[in-house]
C-alpha positions in Angstrom: 117.8 82.2 103.2 115.2 83.5 100.8 113.3 86.5 102.0 110.1 87.9 100.6 107.8 90.9 100.9 104.3 89.9 101.9 102.1 89.9 98.8 104.8 91.6 96.8 104.5 94.9 98.5 107.6 96.5 97.1 106.5 100.1 96.2 104.8 102.9 98.1 101.2 102.2 98.7 98.5 103.8 96.6 96.2 106.2 98.5 92.9 104.6 99.4 89.7 106.1 100.8 89.2 103.0 103.1 90.2 103.1 106.7 91.1 100.4 109.2 88.5 97.6 109.6 88.6 95.8 112.9 86.0 93.5 114.5 85.2 91.9 117.8 85.6 88.2 118.4 84.7 85.5 120.9 88.1 84.9 122.3 89.3 81.7 123.8 90.8 82.8 127.1 92.5 81.2 130.1 90.7 80.6 133.4 91.8 83.6 135.5 93.5 81.6 138.3 95.5 79.6 135.7 96.5 82.6 133.4 99.9 83.1 135.1 100.9 79.5 134.5 99.2 79.1 131.1 100.1 82.2 129.2 103.6 82.0 127.7 106.2 84.1 125.9 105.8 84.3 122.1 106.8 81.2 120.3 109.5 83.0 118.3 111.6 84.3 121.1 112.5 80.9 122.5 114.4 78.0 121.0 112.9 74.5 121.3 115.3 73.7 124.1 114.5 76.9 126.0 110.7 76.2 125.6 111.1 72.6 126.8 112.9 73.8 129.9 110.5 76.6 130.6 107.4 74.3 130.3 108.9 71.4 132.3 106.6 70.3 135.1 103.8 72.6 133.8 101.2 70.7 131.8 99.1 73.9 131.3 101.9 76.0 129.8 100.8 77.3 126.4 104.2 76.4 125.0 102.7 72.9 124.6 100.4 74.5 122.0 102.7 77.2 120.4 105.9 75.1 120.4 104.5 71.5 120.5 107.8 69.9 119.4 108.7 70.1 123.1 106.4 67.1 123.7 108.2 65.0 121.1 111.7 63.6 121.0 114.4 66.3 121.0 115.6 65.3 117.5 112.1 65.8 116.0 112.0 68.1 113.0 110.0 71.1 114.3 108.3 71.3 110.9 107.1 67.7 110.9 103.4 67.0 110.5 103.4 65.3 113.9 104.4 68.6 115.5 101.3 70.5 114.3 99.1 67.6 115.1 100.4 67.6 118.7 99.7 71.3 118.9 96.1 70.7 117.8 95.7 67.9 120.4 97.3 70.0 123.2 94.9 72.9 122.5 91.9 70.5 122.6 93.2 69.0 125.9 93.4 72.5 127.5 89.9 73.3 126.3 88.5 69.9 127.5 90.1 70.4 130.9 88.5 73.8 131.3 91.8 75.6 131.3 90.6 77.7 128.3 87.1 78.8 127.7 85.5 80.7 124.8 83.7 84.0 125.3 79.9 83.5 124.7 79.7 86.5 122.3 82.1 88.6 120.2 83.9 91.2 122.3 86.8 93.6 122.2 89.4 93.3 124.9 91.9 95.7 126.6 95.3 94.3 127.3 97.6 96.3 129.6 101.2 95.5 130.2 103.4 97.0 132.9 107.2 96.6 132.9 108.9 98.8 135.5 107.9 102.4 134.8 106.5 101.6 131.4 102.8 100.9 130.8 101.1 100.2 127.5 97.5 99.3 126.8 96.3 97.9 123.5 93.0 96.6 122.0 92.8 92.9 121.3 90.7 92.6 118.1 90.6 91.0 114.7 92.2 93.0 111.9 91.4 92.6 108.2 93.6 90.5 105.9 92.3 92.5 103.0 93.5 95.7 104.7 96.9 93.9 104.9 96.9 93.0 101.2 95.8 96.6 100.3 98.5 98.3 102.4 96.2 99.7 105.1 98.0 97.4 107.5 101.6 98.2 106.7 104.6 96.0 107.2 108.2 97.3 107.6 110.1 93.9 107.4 110.5 91.1 104.9 109.3 87.7 105.8 111.1 84.4 105.5 109.1 81.7 103.6 109.9 78.9 105.9 108.8 80.8 109.0 105.7 82.1 107.3 104.8 78.5 106.2 105.4 77.2 109.7 102.8 79.6 111.1 100.4 78.9 108.3 100.5 75.2 109.0 100.1 75.9 112.7 97.0 78.0 112.2 95.6 75.5 109.7 96.2 72.5 112.0 94.6 74.2 115.1 92.0 76.1 113.1 92.9 78.9 115.5 95.3 81.8 115.8 97.0 81.5 119.2 99.3 84.5 119.3 98.5 88.1 118.2 100.4 90.4 116.0 101.5 93.6 117.6 100.1 96.6 115.7 100.3 100.3 116.3 98.2 103.3 115.1 98.7 107.0 115.5 97.2 107.8 118.8 93.6 109.2 118.9 92.6 111.3 121.9 89.0 110.0 122.0 90.2 106.4 122.1 92.8 107.2 124.8 90.1 108.7 127.0 87.7 105.9 126.4 90.4 103.2 127.3 91.4 105.1 130.4 87.9 105.1 131.6 87.5 101.4 131.1 90.6 100.5 133.0 88.8 101.6 136.2 86.6 98.5 136.0 87.4 95.1 137.4 89.8 93.1 135.1 89.0 89.6 133.8 92.7 88.5 134.0 95.5 89.9 136.1 98.9 88.2 136.8 102.6 88.9 137.0 104.7 86.7 134.7 108.1 85.3 135.9 109.9 88.0 134.0 108.2 90.7 136.1 105.8 91.9 133.5 102.2 92.4 134.8 99.5 91.4 132.3 95.9 92.6 132.8 92.9 92.1 130.5 89.4 93.6 130.5 86.4 92.4 128.4 84.4 95.0 126.5 81.0 93.4 125.6 78.6 96.3 125.7 77.2 97.0 122.2 77.7 100.7 122.7 81.4 100.1 123.5 81.9 97.9 120.5 80.2 100.5 118.2 82.3 103.3 119.5 85.6 101.5 119.0 84.7 100.4 115.5 83.6 104.0 114.6 86.9 105.4 115.9 89.0 102.9 114.0 87.0 103.6 110.9 88.7 107.0 111.0 92.2 105.5 111.4 93.9 105.5 108.0 96.7 103.0 108.7 97.8 100.3 111.1 101.5 99.4 111.3 102.9 96.0 112.1 105.4 96.5 114.9 106.0 92.8 115.7 104.4 89.7 114.1 105.1 89.9 110.4 105.1 86.2 110.0 101.9 85.6 111.9 100.2 88.3 109.8 101.4 87.0 106.5 100.6 83.4 107.4 97.0 84.3 108.3 96.6 86.3 105.1 97.9 83.4 103.0 95.5 81.0 104.7 92.6 83.4 104.3 93.2 83.7 100.6 92.3 80.0 100.3 89.2 80.2 102.5 86.0 82.2 102.6 86.1 86.0 103.1 84.4 85.5 106.5 87.6 84.0 107.8 89.8 86.8 106.4 90.9 88.3 109.7 94.0 88.0 111.8 94.5 88.3 115.6 96.1 91.5 116.8 96.6 93.7 119.8 96.6 97.3 118.6 98.4 100.0 120.6 98.6 103.8 120.2 102.0 104.7 118.8 103.1 106.8 121.7 102.8 103.9 124.1 104.9 101.4 122.2 108.4 100.9 123.6 111.3 100.1 121.2 114.5 98.9 122.7 117.8 98.6 120.8 119.1 95.7 118.9 122.9 95.5 119.5 125.4 93.8 117.3 128.3 91.5 118.3 131.0 90.2 115.8 133.0 87.1 116.1 136.1 88.5 114.4 137.6 91.7 113.0 138.2 90.3 109.5 141.9 89.7 110.1 142.5 93.2 111.5 144.2 94.0 114.8 142.1 96.2 117.1 144.3 99.2 116.4 143.9 98.7 112.6 140.1 98.3 112.9 139.9 101.6 114.9 142.0 103.3 112.2 139.5 102.2 109.5 136.5 103.2 111.7 138.0 106.8 111.9 137.3 107.2 108.2 133.6 107.1 108.8 133.2 107.9 112.5 134.7 110.1 115.2 136.3 107.6 117.7 136.7 108.6 121.3 137.7 106.3 124.2 135.1 106.3 127.0 134.6 104.7 130.4 131.2 103.5 129.1 129.4 104.1 125.9 125.6 104.2 126.2 124.6 105.9 123.0 122.6 109.1 123.5 121.8 111.0 120.3 121.0 109.4 117.1 124.0 108.4 114.9 126.1 107.8 118.1 127.1 104.2 118.9 129.2 102.5 121.5 131.9 100.1 120.5 133.5 97.6 122.9 136.8 96.3 121.8 139.7 94.6 123.7 138.4 95.6 127.1 137.8 99.3 126.1 134.7 101.3 125.2 134.7 103.8 122.4 132.1 106.4 121.5 131.5 106.5 117.7 129.7 109.3 115.9 128.9 108.9 112.2 130.3 111.8 110.2 127.6 114.3 109.2 128.4 113.9 105.5 127.2 110.3 105.7 123.8 111.1 107.2 122.7 114.2 105.3 119.8 114.0 103.0 119.0 110.4 103.5 115.5 108.8 103.5 114.2 107.4 106.8 115.4 103.9 106.2 118.9 104.9 105.0 119.5 107.1 108.0 118.8 104.5 110.6 121.9 103.7 112.8 121.6 100.0 112.0 121.7 100.9 108.2 124.7 103.2 108.6 126.6 100.6 110.6 125.9 97.9 108.0 126.8 100.1 105.0 129.9 101.8 106.4 131.3 99.4 108.9 130.1 95.8 108.8 130.1 95.4 105.0 133.2 97.3 103.9 135.4 96.9 106.9 134.4 93.5 108.4 133.1 91.9 105.1 129.8 91.0 106.6 127.7 91.5 103.5 124.4 90.0 104.6 123.4 90.4 108.3 120.6 87.9 107.9 122.8 85.0 107.1 126.4 85.8 108.2 127.6 83.3 110.9 130.1 86.0 112.1 127.4 88.4 113.3 125.0 87.9 116.2 122.4 90.2 117.8 121.5 91.1 121.4 118.1 92.6 121.8 116.0 94.2 124.5 117.0 95.4 127.9 120.4 93.6 127.9 122.8 96.4 127.3 126.5 97.3 127.9 127.1 94.7 130.6 125.9 91.9 128.4 128.1 93.0 125.5 131.1 93.3 127.8 130.5 89.8 129.0 130.3 88.4 125.5 133.5 90.1 124.3 135.5 89.5 127.5 134.6 85.8 127.3 136.5 85.6 124.0 133.4 84.3 122.2 133.2 87.6 120.3 135.9 90.1 119.1 133.8 93.3 119.4 130.4 94.7 120.1 128.3 97.7 119.0 125.9 99.3 121.4 123.0 100.8 119.3 120.6 103.6 119.8 117.0 102.3 119.5 115.0 103.1 116.5 112.1 105.5 116.9 108.4 104.6 116.3 108.1 107.6 114.0 110.8 106.2 111.8 109.1 102.9 111.6 105.8 104.4 110.6 107.4 106.7 108.0 109.3 103.8 106.4 106.2 101.7 106.3 104.1 104.5 104.8 106.7 104.8 102.0 106.5 101.1 101.3 110.1 100.8 102.6 111.9 98.2 104.7 113.9 98.4 107.9 117.1 96.3 108.1 116.9 93.0 109.9 117.0 93.2 113.7 116.2 96.9 113.8 113.6 96.9 116.5 113.0 95.0 119.8 109.5 95.7 121.2 109.2 95.1 124.9 107.3 93.9 126.8 106.2 91.0 124.6 102.6 89.9 124.1 102.0 86.6 125.8 100.7 83.7 123.7 97.5 82.2 125.1 96.0 85.4 126.5 93.5 85.6 123.6 93.0 82.9 120.9 90.9 83.4 117.8 89.0 80.2 117.0 88.4 80.6 113.3 85.4 78.4 113.0 83.3 80.8 115.0 83.0 83.4 112.3 
């Protein structure tokens, strides 16, 4: 499938004196007592069938807006014009019923998520599409034209952005202290989702607070897209055809040291005609291979491999990792270049039907289950990428391989919507 860089950003960005521009907005937000039922997982982590099942019996689920094909016959093309029209009508219905209401004035919002021992608090705001075009907002992944066009059509049909991009910035002490102080106040929204994640929001409407936040971000040289490349590119494309006043996209912006990256594991359907012993022999040319009771990877460049009911600990040989740039030394890159492509003949991980991915908190037990079922021949348990690597690669204008990062917890769609006609 064709892949593209947003706005042709293929080389390191030129240095600019400008810093990050963000602005407050009058968010469309859920009624507090409905937020737990209304707010939904991001549209792109669920299939249509999964979304249909999750929203069944819940007319206020935001999935009726973000994945509106669930309200049409199952054989409906998810890119049909009727789908986007249904999303527009469903959003209007939620507004008319009072399930969603718009803030009376532009505000910033704090959005805290708690998953187990992990807590992260971001700022819900509008980020500049021009900053995205100029490389102040930096991507690290390619976008797929069909997915980008889907979100553009969705935004255009609803005249609203209904799910935020996940951005990070290098943490600023003054902002950390400011946010910590605001969390002591009463929240506007607070609920625990079915997956156990607690979602809490605060409204920051005081002019002094807004001025302070904008002044602090005016000193932030770069924002980095962690998750939401297609949302961002779609908003920027739409903005290029509209007035500059609409040239913003919805985002929640987190300090880098709070973002949690989980690994993206690989499972392969066959060994390219090799017996397990033959495959292990070929692996030994690029990795040390040691049998293990379990193989959770610990240091970078160490992987777990599950094959024929046995775990192996793999360590890439130092000669393969020395002197590489940040993108080339990622474990997912090394695995692709030295194992998947030359040994298993999986040349393109984006399109190969012989390769699948398991992201997030599902780890060794899930991989064992998939291989033991006979559905897959082998699995690779990956070490998670680091946020510092992501930022370094983005700063260099580089790209991370597909399925390199899984950010969790996910931002819920419907927590904050940006109604574009209000600016």
